[in-house]
C-alpha positions as CSV (number, residue, x, y, z in Angstrom):
1,X,42.7,-49.3,-2.5
2,X,45.0,-52.3,-1.7
3,X,46.0,-52.5,-5.5
4,X,47.3,-48.9,-5.1
5,X,49.1,-49.4,-2.0
6,X,50.9,-52.6,-3.7
7,X,51.7,-50.7,-6.9
8,X,53.1,-47.8,-4.5
9,X,55.2,-50.0,-2.4
10,X,56.8,-51.9,-5.8
11,X,57.1,-48.5,-7.2
12,X,59.0,-47.2,-4.0
13,X,61.3,-50.6,-3.8
14,X,62.1,-50.3,-7.6
15,X,63.3,-46.5,-7.0
16,X,65.3,-47.6,-4.2
17,X,67.0,-50.4,-5.9
18,X,67.6,-48.1,-8.9
19,X,69.2,-45.4,-6.5
20,X,71.2,-47.6,-4.7
21,X,72.7,-49.2,-7.9
22,X,73.6,-45.8,-9.4
23,X,75.4,-45.1,-5.9
24,X,77.4,-48.3,-6.1
25,X,78.3,-48.0,-9.7
26,X,79.4,-44.7,-9.1
27,X,81.7,-45.2,-6.5
28,X,84.7,-43.2,-6.5
29,X,87.2,-46.0,-5.4
30,X,90.0,-47.5,-7.5
31,X,88.9,-50.5,-9.8
32,X,90.8,-53.0,-7.3
33,X,88.5,-51.7,-4.4
34,X,85.2,-52.3,-6.2
35,X,82.7,-54.9,-4.9
36,X,84.7,-55.3,-1.6
37,X,81.4,-55.9,0.2
38,X,80.7,-58.7,-1.6
39,X,83.2,-61.3,0.3
40,X,83.5,-64.7,-1.3
41,X,81.6,-63.8,-4.7
42,X,77.9,-62.8,-5.3
43,X,75.8,-64.2,-2.5
44,X,72.5,-66.0,-3.3
45,X,69.3,-64.0,-2.9
46,X,67.6,-63.7,0.2
47,X,65.0,-66.6,1.0
48,X,61.5,-65.7,0.9
49,X,60.1,-63.5,3.7
50,X,59.0,-65.1,6.9
51,X,55.6,-65.6,8.0
52,X,54.0,-62.9,9.6
53,X,56.5,-59.8,8.4
54,X,56.1,-57.0,8.4
55,X,54.8,-56.5,11.6
56,X,56.8,-53.7,12.9
57,X,59.3,-51.1,11.8
58,X,62.5,-52.4,10.1
59,X,65.0,-52.1,13.1
60,X,69.0,-52.4,12.3
61,X,72.4,-51.9,14.3
62,X,75.7,-53.3,14.5
63,X,79.5,-52.4,14.9
64,X,82.9,-52.1,13.3
65,X,85.6,-54.9,13.3
66,X,88.9,-55.4,11.9
67,X,88.5,-58.1,8.8
68,X,92.4,-58.4,8.5
69,X,93.2,-61.9,8.3
70,X,96.4,-62.1,6.3
71,X,98.0,-64.4,7.7
72,X,94.8,-66.6,8.2
73,X,94.3,-67.1,11.8
74,X,95.7,-63.3,12.6
75,X,94.7,-62.6,16.2
76,X,93.0,-59.4,15.3
77,X,90.6,-61.0,13.0
78,X,87.1,-59.8,14.1
79,X,88.3,-57.6,16.9
80,X,85.9,-54.9,17.3
81,X,87.6,-51.7,16.9
82,X,87.0,-48.1,15.3
83,X,90.5,-47.1,14.6
84,X,92.0,-48.4,11.2
85,X,95.3,-47.5,9.6
86,X,95.7,-47.0,5.9
87,X,95.4,-50.7,3.9
88,X,93.6,-51.9,6.8
89,X,90.3,-54.0,5.9
90,X,87.3,-52.3,7.8
91,X,84.7,-54.7,8.6
92,X,81.1,-53.6,9.0
93,X,78.7,-55.7,10.7
94,X,74.9,-55.2,11.1
95,X,71.8,-57.0,11.8
96,X,68.2,-56.1,10.4
97,X,65.2,-57.0,12.6
98,X,61.5,-57.0,12.0
99,X,60.4,-54.9,14.8
100,X,57.2,-56.3,15.5
101,X,58.2,-59.9,15.5
102,X,61.9,-59.4,16.9
103,X,63.2,-61.9,14.0
104,X,65.6,-61.3,11.6
105,X,64.3,-59.6,8.5
106,X,66.4,-61.4,5.8
107,X,64.8,-59.4,2.8
108,X,66.8,-56.4,3.8
109,X,69.5,-54.6,1.6
110,X,72.1,-52.8,3.5
111,X,74.6,-50.3,2.3
112,X,77.0,-48.7,4.5
113,X,78.0,-44.8,3.6
114,X,81.7,-43.6,4.6
115,X,82.2,-39.9,4.0
116,X,85.3,-38.1,4.3
117,X,87.4,-35.4,2.1
118,X,84.1,-34.2,0.4
119,X,83.2,-37.8,-0.9
120,X,80.7,-40.5,0.1
121,X,81.8,-44.2,-0.5
122,X,78.9,-46.4,-0.7
123,X,79.6,-50.0,0.3
124,X,77.2,-52.8,-0.2
125,X,76.6,-55.4,2.5
126,X,76.4,-58.9,1.8
127,X,73.7,-61.1,3.7
128,X,75.4,-64.0,5.7
129,X,72.7,-66.1,6.5
130,X,73.6,-68.7,4.1
131,X,75.9,-71.0,5.6
132,X,79.3,-72.4,4.7
133,X,81.0,-71.0,7.5
134,X,84.3,-72.4,9.1
135,X,83.2,-74.1,12.3
136,X,86.5,-72.9,14.0
137,X,85.3,-69.5,13.6
138,X,81.4,-69.6,14.4
139,X,79.9,-71.7,17.0
140,X,76.4,-71.3,15.0
141,X,76.2,-70.1,11.4
142,X,75.6,-66.4,11.3
143,X,72.0,-66.1,9.9
144,X,71.6,-62.6,11.5
145,X,74.4,-61.1,10.0
146,X,75.5,-58.5,6.9
147,X,78.8,-57.6,6.3
148,X,80.5,-54.8,4.3
149,X,84.3,-54.7,3.8
150,X,86.3,-51.5,2.8
151,X,89.7,-51.5,2.5
152,X,91.3,-48.2,3.9
153,X,93.2,-46.6,0.9
154,X,96.8,-45.3,1.0
155,X,95.5,-41.6,0.3
156,X,92.7,-41.5,3.2
157,X,93.3,-38.5,5.2
158,X,94.1,-39.3,9.0
159,X,91.2,-38.2,11.1
160,X,87.2,-39.3,11.9
161,X,85.3,-40.7,8.8
162,X,81.7,-40.4,9.4
163,X,79.5,-43.5,8.4
164,X,75.8,-44.6,8.3
165,X,74.1,-47.6,7.0
166,X,71.0,-47.6,5.6
167,X,68.4,-50.6,4.6
168,X,65.4,-51.3,2.6
169,X,63.3,-54.2,2.8
170,X,61.0,-56.1,0.0
171,X,58.0,-54.3,1.8
172,X,59.6,-50.8,1.4
173,X,60.6,-50.3,5.1
174,X,63.5,-48.3,5.7
175,X,65.9,-47.9,8.5
176,X,69.2,-46.0,9.3
177,X,72.1,-46.7,11.9
178,X,74.6,-44.2,12.7
179,X,77.1,-44.7,15.7
180,X,77.1,-42.8,19.0
181,X,77.9,-39.0,18.7
182,X,80.7,-39.2,20.8
183,X,83.9,-38.1,18.9
184,X,85.9,-41.3,20.5
185,X,83.1,-43.5,19.1
186,X,83.6,-42.5,15.7
187,X,85.4,-44.4,12.9
188,X,88.9,-42.8,12.9
189,X,91.9,-43.3,10.5
190,X,95.1,-43.4,12.5
191,X,98.6,-43.5,11.7
């Protein structure tokens, strides 16, 4: 019976990986916008799973922030906001937790999904637990954070954009996140 469970879990992980890969490769964004969630290049693979995982449900949550940093040191960089203008860099910041241990689940793969004008844009998120971040910005290295970046295209309609984030870990556990349903909490594109 254990062999069947292992085969089932591996099959599920393979199917999710293929599906996420197909969604990412089919993004309806200009070529310059592809791979924006990759930050400073391709990230290294996450470390091996921690002892005691999985021991509960996979749990994810996060926020939106301005990732504008041009010129460097711009005072609005990493400021929490849900209002963005066309051309701004929208940052999606998330964390994934093993619900049983309360520890970061570093094997999770997260993807943000932005839906507007009848289409969905999938933004892959990068695990940021690998160090190398400037000490001037981080009092400690962000080992619990995944980030995705989307530059708001010039043709994005003004108004609310629905977004969710989904995750799957190496154990086949899945989780999803969506913001509060109050309209002022939603991601909005403004003039």
